[in-house]
C-alpha positions, 0 to 999 in steps of 0.5 A: 111855672106861675104865671098869672091869668086867674082871677086873683093872681097877679099876671107875668113871670113871678118865682119863675127861674128863667131856664135857657132852652135855646139860642139862635142867632137868625136876626142879624147882629143879634142874639136871641134867647129862648127860655123853657117858659116861652119866653124870648130875649132879643139883645143886640150882639154890640152888647156882647163882643166875646160872641160878635167876634165868633164865626157862625159855626163858632155859634152854633157850638153852644153849651149850658152853664149853670144858668147861663151859656157859652161857646167852645170857643170861647172862654166866658160864661153869659149869664140872664142877668147879662141879657137883662141888665143889673137886676137891683135896678129892675126889681118890684121890691126892694128889700121886702118893701114895694119902690 
């Protein structure tokens, strides 16, 4: 993992592919996704109606699929971009130039 904390480096998670470690539903109405690098994203289930329809038991039966996740009783695969939004809208650099 290349995060910056030493003098002369850029801070943050540059060139780190977010790999999902766990999913949880500990906060009412929220999905929490923990990554192997220590980051956690919490999102409202209202943004994911397919997941919101699942029962607590069904939510426990999730699995990784590529760089995303799904559930035994759900036909959709969810990706990190769906948690963050369209990556093109928040990229630091576009087409090799700073914005």
